[in-house]
Backbone as a printed PyTorch tensor [residue, N CA C, xyz], in Angstrom:
tensor([[[ 15.0590, -15.5100,   8.3380],
         [ 13.8260, -15.4730,   9.6090],
         [ 12.4850, -16.3540,   9.6140]],

        [[ 12.2820, -16.9350,  10.6610],
         [ 11.7530, -17.2960,  11.4480],
         [ 10.1320, -17.5590,  11.2930]],

        [[  9.8320, -15.9010,  11.1090],
         [  8.4660, -16.0770,  11.3530],
         [  7.9310, -16.2340,   9.6070]],

        [[  6.8220, -16.7810,   9.5830],
         [  5.8490, -17.6570,   8.8030],
         [  5.1120, -16.5260,   7.9630]],

        [[  5.0100, -15.5760,   8.2330],
         [  4.3120, -14.3110,   7.7300],
         [  5.3140, -13.4600,   6.9710]],

        [[  6.4690, -13.4340,   7.2180],
         [  7.3560, -12.2750,   6.5490],
         [  7.2540, -12.5360,   5.3930]],

        [[  7.3940, -11.7820,   4.2760],
         [  7.5480, -11.8220,   2.5250],
         [  8.5560, -12.7360,   2.1420]],

        [[  8.8060, -13.4610,   1.3100],
         [  9.9480, -14.2220,   0.8990],
         [ 10.3970, -13.6440,  -0.1670]],

        [[ 11.5830, -13.6600,  -1.2070],
         [ 11.9370, -13.0730,  -1.8780],
         [ 12.5400, -14.0320,  -2.6430]],

        [[ 11.4930, -15.2100,  -3.6010],
         [ 11.9730, -16.2580,  -4.2900],
         [ 12.9930, -15.4550,  -5.2630]],

        [[ 13.3690, -14.6950,  -5.8690],
         [ 14.7110, -14.9600,  -7.0320],
         [ 15.5740, -14.4330,  -6.7160]],

        [[ 15.8540, -13.5250,  -5.5530],
         [ 17.0520, -12.7720,  -5.1580],
         [ 17.6130, -13.9790,  -3.9160]],

        [[ 18.8930, -14.0340,  -3.6640],
         [ 19.4490, -14.1280,  -2.2650],
         [ 18.8930, -13.1500,  -1.2540]],

        [[ 17.8110, -13.1400,  -0.3950],
         [ 17.5840, -12.3170,   0.2200],
         [ 18.4110, -11.9610,   1.8550]],

        [[ 19.2980, -12.6640,   1.6970],
         [ 20.6840, -12.2490,   2.6200],
         [ 21.0930, -11.7030,   2.4550]],

        [[ 21.6090, -11.1820,   1.2140],
         [ 22.7230, -10.2630,   0.8510],
         [ 22.2010,  -8.9160,  -0.1270]],

        [[ 21.0110,  -8.6760,  -0.1610],
         [ 20.1640,  -8.1360,  -1.3670],
         [ 18.9100,  -7.6280,  -0.9350]],

        [[ 18.4790,  -6.5440,  -1.4070],
         [ 17.1630,  -5.8130,  -0.8290],
         [ 16.4180,  -6.1600,  -2.0200]],

        [[ 15.0300,  -6.2110,  -1.1380],
         [ 13.9180,  -6.0300,  -2.4960],
         [ 14.4320,  -6.0120,  -4.2250]],

        [[ 13.4410,  -6.7160,  -4.8830],
         [ 13.5680,  -5.8840,  -6.0810],
         [ 12.8680,  -4.9520,  -6.2810]],

        [[ 12.5490,  -3.8520,  -7.1750],
         [ 11.7730,  -2.8660,  -7.4850],
         [ 10.4820,  -3.3560,  -7.4880]],

        [[  9.4280,  -2.2840,  -7.5490],
         [  8.0580,  -3.0050,  -8.2410],
         [  8.2140,  -2.8350,  -9.3810]],

        [[  7.5430,  -3.6370, -10.6580],
         [  7.5750,  -3.2930, -11.9570],
         [  7.1310,  -1.8230, -12.2370]],

        [[  6.2940,  -1.5350, -11.6270],
         [  5.4990,   0.1050, -12.1590],
         [  6.7580,   0.9240, -11.7560]],

        [[  7.4480,   0.9530, -10.7760],
         [  8.6820,   2.2520, -10.6350],
         [  9.6080,   2.2090, -11.2860]],

        [[ 10.1230,   0.7810, -11.6540],
         [ 11.3380,   1.1750, -13.0940],
         [ 10.9610,   1.1770, -14.0310]],

        [[  9.6780,   1.0420, -14.7830],
         [  9.1250,   1.2760, -15.7080],
         [  9.7270,   2.3600, -16.6000]],

        [[  9.3760,   3.4790, -16.3410],
         [  9.8100,   4.6110, -16.4280],
         [ 11.5190,   5.5150, -16.2300]],

        [[ 12.0800,   5.0610, -15.3350],
         [ 12.7640,   5.8530, -14.4500],
         [ 14.0230,   5.6310, -15.5610]],

        [[ 14.6470,   6.5630, -15.8000],
         [ 16.0750,   6.9530, -16.5030],
         [ 16.5160,   5.5820, -16.1730]],

        [[ 17.8100,   5.5060, -16.9880],
         [ 18.6950,   4.3820, -16.2660],
         [ 19.8820,   5.3360, -15.7980]],

        [[ 20.7490,   4.5710, -14.6190],
         [ 21.3510,   5.2830, -13.3310],
         [ 22.7650,   5.7930, -14.2590]],

        [[ 23.6260,   5.2850, -15.3540],
         [ 24.6940,   5.3550, -15.6030],
         [ 24.0560,   5.8610, -17.3720]],

        [[ 25.0670,   6.7960, -17.6640],
         [ 24.6820,   6.9770, -19.3140],
         [ 25.1720,   6.2820, -20.0230]],

        [[ 24.3150,   6.0350, -21.0520],
         [ 24.4690,   5.3200, -21.9290],
         [ 23.9060,   3.6590, -21.7160]],

        [[ 23.9090,   3.3370, -20.0950],
         [ 23.0830,   2.0760, -19.8740],
         [ 21.6970,   1.8970, -20.5270]],

        [[ 21.8080,   0.6500, -20.8080],
         [ 20.0420,   0.2840, -21.0270],
         [ 19.2370,   0.2780, -20.3360]],

        [[ 17.7140,   0.5640, -20.8420],
         [ 16.5290,   0.8720, -19.4180],
         [ 16.6990,  -0.8720, -18.9850]],

        [[ 15.7340,  -0.7030, -18.0580],
         [ 15.6490,  -1.9140, -16.8660],
         [ 14.5330,  -3.0910, -18.0670]],

        [[ 13.6930,  -1.7660, -19.0620],
         [ 12.9230,  -3.4140, -19.6310],
         [ 13.8790,  -4.0070, -21.0290]],

        [[ 14.5440,  -2.4750, -21.4160],
         [ 15.5870,  -3.1760, -22.9170],
         [ 16.8640,  -4.2700, -22.5170]],

        [[ 17.0490,  -3.9460, -20.8950],
         [ 17.9680,  -5.1460, -20.5820],
         [ 17.0680,  -6.4460, -20.3570]],

        [[ 15.7510,  -6.3010, -19.9010],
         [ 15.1250,  -7.4650, -19.5850],
         [ 14.7460,  -8.4870, -20.6510]],

        [[ 14.8850,  -7.3940, -22.1710],
         [ 14.9150,  -8.0280, -23.4350],
         [ 15.9460,  -8.5310, -24.1110]],

        [[ 17.0250,  -7.9290, -23.6520],
         [ 18.1130,  -8.7810, -23.6990],
         [ 18.6360,  -9.5520, -23.2250]],

        [[ 17.8870, -10.1660, -21.4490],
         [ 17.9550, -11.1560, -20.5560],
         [ 17.3670, -12.4470, -21.5540]],

        [[ 16.1650, -11.9910, -22.3760],
         [ 15.4250, -12.8740, -22.9660],
         [ 16.0110, -13.5480, -23.4360]],

        [[ 16.5550, -12.7860, -24.5530],
         [ 17.1660, -13.4830, -26.0730],
         [ 18.3190, -13.5770, -25.6270]],

        [[ 18.7480, -13.5700, -24.7860],
         [ 20.5400, -14.1160, -24.4370],
         [ 20.4550, -15.3300, -23.8500]],

        [[ 19.2180, -15.9830, -22.7570],
         [ 19.4630, -16.6520, -21.2120],
         [ 18.2610, -17.7150, -21.5910]],

        [[ 18.5120, -18.6190, -21.3730],
         [ 17.0200, -19.4240, -22.0560],
         [ 16.1490, -19.4470, -21.0540]],

        [[ 17.0010, -19.1070, -19.8580],
         [ 15.7230, -19.2730, -18.0570],
         [ 14.9350, -17.8210, -18.4780]],

        [[ 15.3290, -17.0410, -18.7830],
         [ 14.6850, -15.5170, -18.9480],
         [ 13.1850, -15.8740, -20.0270]],

        [[ 14.0240, -16.2360, -21.1110],
         [ 12.9090, -16.6370, -22.2990],
         [ 12.1880, -17.2920, -21.9700]],

        [[ 12.1300, -18.7380, -21.4610],
         [ 11.4110, -19.6250, -21.2740],
         [ 10.1650, -19.2250, -19.9230]],

        [[ 10.8450, -17.9980, -19.3830],
         [ 10.2630, -17.6090, -17.8570],
         [ 10.3890, -18.8890, -16.9250]],

        [[ 11.2620, -19.5160, -16.3760],
         [ 11.5570, -20.5400, -15.5980],
         [ 11.6490, -19.7050, -14.4050]],

        [[ 12.0740, -21.0120, -13.4250],
         [ 11.5480, -19.8950, -12.0700],
         [ 13.6920, -19.8000, -12.0180]],

        [[ 13.9070, -18.7260, -11.6110],
         [ 15.2590, -18.9120, -11.6460],
         [ 15.9850, -18.5800, -10.2460]],

        [[ 17.0250, -19.6990, -10.2190],
         [ 18.1560, -19.6290,  -8.9690],
         [ 18.3260, -18.8300,  -7.6850]],

        [[ 18.3290, -19.2630,  -6.8090],
         [ 18.8550, -17.7930,  -5.4910],
         [ 19.8030, -17.9610,  -6.0400]],

        [[ 19.9450, -16.0190,  -5.7800],
         [ 21.6060, -15.8560,  -6.3610],
         [ 21.5690, -15.4690,  -7.8730]],

        [[ 20.5980, -15.3620,  -9.0870],
         [ 20.7900, -15.2780, -10.1830],
         [ 21.2680, -14.1550, -10.1530]],

        [[ 21.4170, -13.4540,  -9.7160],
         [ 22.0970, -11.6150, -10.1300],
         [ 23.4420, -11.9300, -10.0060]],

        [[ 24.7080, -13.0900,  -9.5450],
         [ 25.4010, -13.3200,  -9.0730],
         [ 26.1590, -13.7240, -10.8560]],

        [[ 25.2750, -14.5260, -10.8650],
         [ 25.4230, -15.3530, -11.6640],
         [ 25.6060, -14.2190, -13.1490]],

        [[ 24.5940, -13.5110, -12.9020],
         [ 24.5660, -12.2160, -14.5380],
         [ 25.8540, -11.6710, -14.3370]],

        [[ 25.9070, -11.3220, -13.4450],
         [ 26.9870,  -9.8720, -13.5940],
         [ 28.6590, -10.7170, -13.3280]],

        [[ 28.2430, -12.2110, -13.1260],
         [ 29.9450, -12.9290, -13.4260],
         [ 29.8140, -13.2050, -14.9830]],

        [[ 28.6620, -13.3200, -15.7090],
         [ 29.1680, -13.4540, -16.6100],
         [ 28.5550, -12.2470, -17.7560]],

        [[ 28.6090, -11.1520, -17.2980],
         [ 28.1040,  -9.5990, -17.7490],
         [ 28.6300,  -8.5420, -16.9840]],

        [[ 29.8530,  -8.2540, -16.3520],
         [ 30.6230,  -7.6380, -15.0070],
         [ 30.0930,  -6.1180, -15.9160]],

        [[ 29.9580,  -5.6930, -16.4930],
         [ 29.4380,  -4.4430, -17.5400],
         [ 27.8590,  -3.8450, -17.0230]],

        [[ 27.1890,  -4.9880, -16.1900],
         [ 26.0120,  -4.6260, -16.0650],
         [ 25.9540,  -3.5340, -15.3060]],

        [[ 24.8690,  -2.6600, -14.7080],
         [ 24.6360,  -1.6140, -13.8370],
         [ 23.6480,  -2.6770, -12.6560]],

        [[ 24.4400,  -2.3520, -11.8100],
         [ 23.5170,  -3.1900, -10.7840],
         [ 22.1700,  -2.6750, -10.4050]],

        [[ 21.8660,  -1.8510, -10.5140],
         [ 20.6890,  -0.6890,  -9.9550],
         [ 20.0450,  -1.6420, -11.2350]],

        [[ 20.1270,  -1.2170, -12.1430],
         [ 19.6260,  -1.4120, -13.9770],
         [ 19.1010,  -2.9770, -13.8380]],

        [[ 20.3730,  -3.7360, -13.2780],
         [ 20.0050,  -5.2930, -13.1760],
         [ 18.8790,  -6.0570, -12.3290]],

        [[ 18.9420,  -5.1360, -11.2910],
         [ 17.6260,  -5.3670, -10.2960],
         [ 16.3650,  -4.7780, -10.6540]],

        [[ 16.2770,  -3.9690, -11.2650],
         [ 15.2740,  -3.7990, -11.8120],
         [ 14.5210,  -4.6000, -12.7280]],

        [[ 15.3110,  -4.6450, -13.4910],
         [ 14.5520,  -5.6930, -14.6140],
         [ 14.6740,  -7.1590, -13.9660]],

        [[ 15.1010,  -7.4690, -13.2220],
         [ 14.4830,  -8.7640, -12.6450],
         [ 13.4740,  -8.5920, -11.3530]],

        [[ 13.2420,  -7.4560, -11.2200],
         [ 11.9050,  -7.4540, -10.1930],
         [ 11.1490,  -7.1380, -11.5580]],

        [[ 11.0360,  -6.4880, -12.6930],
         [ 10.2010,  -6.6140, -13.7970],
         [  9.6400,  -7.9650, -13.8350]],

        [[ 10.8320,  -8.5800, -14.3330],
         [ 10.7390, -10.3100, -14.6610],
         [  9.6740, -10.6350, -13.8540]],

        [[ 10.6270, -10.5860, -12.2500],
         [  9.8770, -11.8230, -11.3700],
         [  8.5250, -11.2250, -10.7370]],

        [[  8.2290,  -9.9210, -10.8840],
         [  7.0990,  -9.3400, -10.1590],
         [  5.8340, -10.0830, -11.7880]],

        [[  6.0010, -10.3380, -12.7480],
         [  5.4920, -10.4030, -13.8490],
         [  4.2090, -11.5090, -13.7270]],

        [[  3.0130, -11.3770, -14.1140],
         [  2.1890, -12.4520, -13.8900],
         [  2.5460, -14.1940, -14.2410]],

        [[  3.2010, -13.8350, -15.6630],
         [  3.8790, -15.2810, -16.0650],
         [  5.1290, -16.0010, -15.0340]],

        [[  5.9640, -15.1410, -14.1770],
         [  6.6740, -15.3480, -13.6710],
         [  5.8580, -16.0460, -12.1930]],

        [[  5.1040, -15.5390, -11.9910],
         [  4.8690, -15.8770, -10.5930],
         [  3.9390, -17.3670, -10.8610]],

        [[  2.6760, -16.9750, -11.9030],
         [  2.0530, -18.5230, -12.3100],
         [  2.9200, -19.6600, -12.2750]],

        [[  4.0850, -19.6310, -12.9800],
         [  5.3860, -20.3440, -13.1160],
         [  5.8740, -20.5870, -11.8280]],

        [[  6.1190, -19.6810, -11.0200],
         [  6.7790, -20.0260,  -9.5660],
         [  5.3060, -20.7700,  -9.1340]],

        [[  4.3040, -20.6300,  -9.0930],
         [  3.0340, -20.9010,  -8.0600],
         [  3.4660, -22.5830,  -8.2730]],

        [[  3.6530, -23.3510,  -9.4220],
         [  3.1960, -24.9600,  -9.9730],
         [  4.7000, -25.2860,  -9.9420]],

        [[  6.0580, -24.2490,  -9.8320],
         [  7.1260, -25.1540,  -9.8790],
         [  7.6000, -25.8780,  -9.0340]],

        [[  8.7870, -26.6040,  -9.4160],
         [  9.4510, -28.0300,  -8.4600],
         [ 10.6620, -27.6850,  -8.4160]],

        [[ 10.8670, -26.7550,  -9.3490],
         [ 12.7890, -26.8340,  -9.4880],
         [ 12.8750, -25.3330, -10.2140]],

        [[ 14.3280, -25.0730,  -9.1430],
         [ 14.8240, -23.5580,  -9.9930],
         [ 15.9810, -23.6860, -11.4170]],

        [[ 16.4970, -22.7090, -11.8470],
         [ 16.8950, -22.9790, -12.8680],
         [ 17.9510, -21.7830, -12.8880]],

        [[ 19.4980, -22.2460, -13.2590],
         [ 20.8380, -21.3780, -13.7640],
         [ 20.2530, -20.8690, -14.5740]],

        [[ 21.2050, -19.1550, -15.4410],
         [ 20.8500, -19.2530, -16.6560],
         [ 20.8560, -19.3990, -17.9750]],

        [[ 21.4770, -20.9460, -17.8530],
         [ 22.2340, -21.9850, -19.0940],
         [ 20.3760, -22.8480, -19.0230]],

        [[ 19.6440, -22.7560, -18.2730],
         [ 18.9400, -23.6220, -18.2950],
         [ 18.5820, -24.8520, -17.4320]],

        [[ 20.0940, -25.1560, -16.6940],
         [ 20.3310, -26.0950, -16.0080],
         [ 19.7620, -26.3430, -14.5640]],

        [[ 19.2710, -27.1400, -14.0910],
         [ 17.6810, -27.4820, -13.3850],
         [ 18.9000, -27.6460, -12.3170]],

        [[ 18.3090, -26.5250, -11.0870],
         [ 19.4560, -26.7200,  -9.5440],
         [ 18.8520, -27.3870,  -8.8640]],

        [[ 18.6270, -26.0540,  -7.6440],
         [ 17.7940, -26.2750,  -6.3310],
         [ 16.0100, -26.7190,  -6.3610]],

        [[ 15.8350, -27.1270,  -5.3930],
         [ 14.3140, -27.2320,  -5.3550],
         [ 13.3330, -26.0870,  -5.2640]],

        [[ 12.2740, -25.5050,  -5.9440],
         [ 11.5760, -24.6270,  -4.7530],
         [ 10.9220, -24.6350,  -4.2160]],

        [[ 10.9940, -23.9420,  -2.6550],
         [ 10.3690, -24.7870,  -1.1110],
         [  9.0380, -24.3250,  -1.5650]],

        [[  8.0630, -24.6800,  -0.4800],
         [  6.3940, -25.0120,  -0.5510],
         [  6.6490, -22.7780,   0.0270]],

        [[  7.1100, -22.6780,   0.6100],
         [  7.1920, -21.2590,   0.8890],
         [  7.2770, -20.3160,  -0.0870]],

        [[  7.9370, -20.7080,  -0.9340],
         [  8.3700, -19.9170,  -2.7000],
         [  7.3970, -19.7780,  -3.3970]],

        [[  6.4500, -20.6120,  -3.5860],
         [  5.3580, -21.1280,  -3.8770],
         [  3.9530, -20.2110,  -3.3200]],

        [[  3.9300, -20.3840,  -2.3330],
         [  2.8220, -19.8680,  -1.6260],
         [  2.9510, -18.6230,  -1.7830]],

        [[  4.3110, -17.9080,  -1.5690],
         [  4.5010, -16.4720,  -1.5310],
         [  4.1630, -15.8090,  -3.4720]],

        [[  3.9910, -16.9230,  -3.8100],
         [  3.7340, -16.8630,  -5.5060],
         [  2.1650, -16.3050,  -5.7290]],

        [[  1.6730, -17.5580,  -4.7620],
         [  0.3950, -17.8100,  -4.9390],
         [ -0.4670, -16.1810,  -4.6210]],

        [[ -0.0500, -15.8210,  -3.1340],
         [ -0.8290, -15.4250,  -2.3580],
         [ -0.2720, -13.5480,  -2.9780]],

        [[  0.7930, -13.2880,  -3.7430],
         [  0.9420, -12.3610,  -4.8960],
         [ -0.1100, -12.2800,  -5.7180]],

        [[ -0.2310, -13.2820,  -6.0140],
         [ -1.1260, -13.4020,  -7.5630],
         [ -2.6560, -12.7750,  -7.4210]],

        [[ -2.9340, -13.6640,  -5.8670],
         [ -4.3120, -13.3440,  -5.4400],
         [ -4.6960, -11.9650,  -5.2630]],

        [[ -3.4510, -10.9280,  -4.2280],
         [ -3.4160,  -9.8650,  -3.9500],
         [ -3.3180,  -9.1480,  -5.5240]],

        [[ -3.2530,  -9.3590,  -6.5060],
         [ -3.0720,  -8.4990,  -7.4320],
         [ -4.4330,  -8.5470,  -7.8950]],

        [[ -4.8890,  -9.5550,  -7.9580],
         [ -6.1650,  -9.7560,  -8.5060],
         [ -7.2470,  -9.3740,  -7.7450]],

        [[ -6.8590,  -9.2260,  -6.4920],
         [ -8.0770,  -8.3280,  -6.1250],
         [ -7.6830,  -7.1330,  -5.8040]],

        [[ -7.0740,  -6.5940,  -5.7890],
         [ -6.7680,  -5.2390,  -6.1550],
         [ -7.1640,  -4.8180,  -7.4250]],

        [[ -7.0140,  -5.1530,  -8.4270],
         [ -7.4440,  -5.6160,  -9.6010],
         [ -9.1510,  -5.2030,  -9.8130]],

        [[ -9.3530,  -6.2870,  -9.5690],
         [-10.8290,  -6.5590,  -9.3320],
         [-11.5290,  -5.4240,  -8.5040]],

        [[-11.0030,  -4.8050,  -7.2100],
         [-11.2140,  -3.7920,  -6.4850],
         [-11.4920,  -2.9170,  -7.3630]],

        [[-10.7340,  -2.0780,  -8.1830],
         [-10.2830,  -1.1170,  -8.9600],
         [-11.4670,  -1.0560,  -9.9420]],

        [[-11.3400,  -2.0820, -10.9120],
         [-12.8970,  -2.4110, -11.6150],
         [-13.7010,  -2.1660, -11.1030]],

        [[-14.4210,  -2.6770, -10.1400],
         [-15.5200,  -2.2420,  -9.3180],
         [-15.9210,  -0.3590,  -8.8030]],

        [[-14.6060,  -0.3080,  -8.1640],
         [-14.9440,   1.4240,  -8.2830],
         [-15.2440,   2.1970,  -9.1470]],

        [[-14.2910,   1.0510, -10.4250],
         [-14.2350,   2.2270, -11.5480],
         [-16.0560,   2.0070, -12.2730]],

        [[-16.7710,   1.1700, -12.0720],
         [-17.7540,   0.5720, -12.5590],
         [-19.4560,   1.1400, -11.1730]],

        [[-18.5730,   1.6360, -10.1200],
         [-19.5040,   2.2300,  -9.3760],
         [-19.4990,   3.4720,  -9.5290]],

        [[-17.9740,   3.7500, -10.3890],
         [-18.2770,   5.2220, -10.0120],
         [-18.9890,   5.7370, -11.3940]],

        [[-19.0860,   5.6950, -12.5460],
         [-19.5270,   5.2870, -13.7300],
         [-20.9990,   5.0820, -13.3800]],

        [[-21.3990,   4.0700, -12.6300],
         [-22.9110,   4.3370, -12.3510],
         [-23.5510,   5.6680, -11.4510]],

        [[-22.8270,   5.8440, -10.8000],
         [-22.8490,   7.2380,  -9.9030],
         [-23.0310,   8.4880, -11.0020]],

        [[-22.1450,   8.3700, -12.0350],
         [-22.3510,   9.4520, -13.0270],
         [-23.4840,   9.4100, -13.7940]],

        [[-23.7170,   8.1040, -14.2040],
         [-25.1440,   8.2690, -14.9400],
         [-26.1270,   8.5040, -14.0580]],

        [[-26.4760,   8.2770, -13.1540],
         [-27.5330,   8.2860, -11.7540],
         [-27.3240,   9.6870, -11.7860]],

        [[-26.8130,  10.1250, -11.5160],
         [-26.4430,  12.0560, -11.5650],
         [-26.8540,  12.5790, -13.0130]],

        [[-26.2110,  12.2340, -13.9300],
         [-26.6460,  12.9270, -15.1100],
         [-27.9790,  12.4990, -15.1560]],

        [[-28.8700,  11.6100, -15.0230],
         [-30.4410,  11.3130, -15.1850],
         [-30.8970,  11.9670, -14.1480]],

        [[-30.7890,  12.2210, -12.9920],
         [-31.1470,  12.9170, -11.7670],
         [-31.3560,  14.5720, -12.5570]],

        [[-30.2320,  14.7260, -13.1620],
         [-30.1530,  16.2520, -13.9140],
         [-31.2230,  16.6280, -14.9340]],

        [[-31.1330,  15.2750, -15.7110],
         [-32.0530,  15.7820, -16.7150],
         [-33.6760,  15.7090, -16.1400]],

        [[-33.6120,  14.8730, -15.1040],
         [-35.6050,  14.9870, -14.8140],
         [-35.4910,  16.6270, -13.9170]],

        [[-34.6770,  16.8410, -13.3110],
         [-34.7800,  18.5630, -13.2860],
         [-35.1120,  19.4430, -13.6450]],

        [[-33.9260,  19.2340, -15.0290],
         [-33.7040,  20.3930, -15.8780],
         [-35.6530,  20.0190, -16.7050]],

        [[-35.8820,  18.8480, -16.7690],
         [-37.4080,  18.6120, -17.3700],
         [-38.5230,  19.4430, -16.4990]],

        [[-38.3910,  19.0040, -15.3890],
         [-39.0070,  19.5230, -14.3710],
         [-39.3030,  21.0930, -14.7660]],

        [[-37.9100,  21.8250, -14.5610],
         [-37.7900,  23.2060, -14.0930],
         [-38.7990,  23.7000, -15.8610]],

        [[-38.0390,  23.1660, -16.5100],
         [-38.8150,  23.8020, -18.0500],
         [-40.2830,  23.2620, -18.1580]],

        [[-41.1970,  22.3950, -17.3150],
         [-42.0850,  22.1650, -17.2680],
         [-43.3790,  23.5900, -16.6980]],

        [[-42.3510,  23.3910, -15.1150],
         [-42.7750,  24.6980, -14.5520],
         [-42.5070,  26.0480, -15.1070]],

        [[-42.0090,  25.7190, -15.7360],
         [-41.2890,  27.4150, -16.1010],
         [-42.2110,  27.8750, -17.2560]],

        [[-43.5190,  26.9130, -18.1280],
         [-43.9630,  27.1460, -19.3910],
         [-45.4960,  27.8100, -18.7900]],

        [[-45.5920,  27.7270, -17.3380],
         [-47.1580,  28.2010, -17.0380],
         [-46.7150,  29.0040, -16.3540]]])
C-alpha cells in the first residue's frame, strides 16, 4: 500500500495474513481445537520457550511462519490470537516505538524496524492512552453528576420535611 495513513501490521507479513485479533476478543474465546491451549496459555509457553517473546523484543516479519516451522502442531487461529495479544501489549508497543532491529525466535537480530512501524506503535499507544483518559473522565463526570443528584434529592427532602411540619 502506498497510502501513508493506512494501518501497518508490524508483527506479521501483512501481504499474506489478516490483521491479528484484538487482545480483548481472544482473551476469553475457547480454543478452536479440542485440547488446544488457549491463546494466553500459548503466549506464556512462547514467552518461556523463545527469548524474543520472553524479553518482549520486536518480532521479525513472518514470525508466524517461523513458529509453525518449529511447532507444526500449533493451531493457526490460537497462534494468531496469541501473537495479537503479545503485539498489542503496552510493553511490546513501547518497545516497538523505540526499536531499531527486529528479532527471530532465537533472539538473533534481523531486519530493521521501519519508521512507519515505529510511528504506528506510537500512534497506537497515544490512541489507547486517549481512550483510557476519556473513559476515566466519563466515569468521574458520572460520579460527579450522581453526587450532585444525591445532594439535590437531600435538599428536596429537607425542604419537604420542613414545610410538612407547619
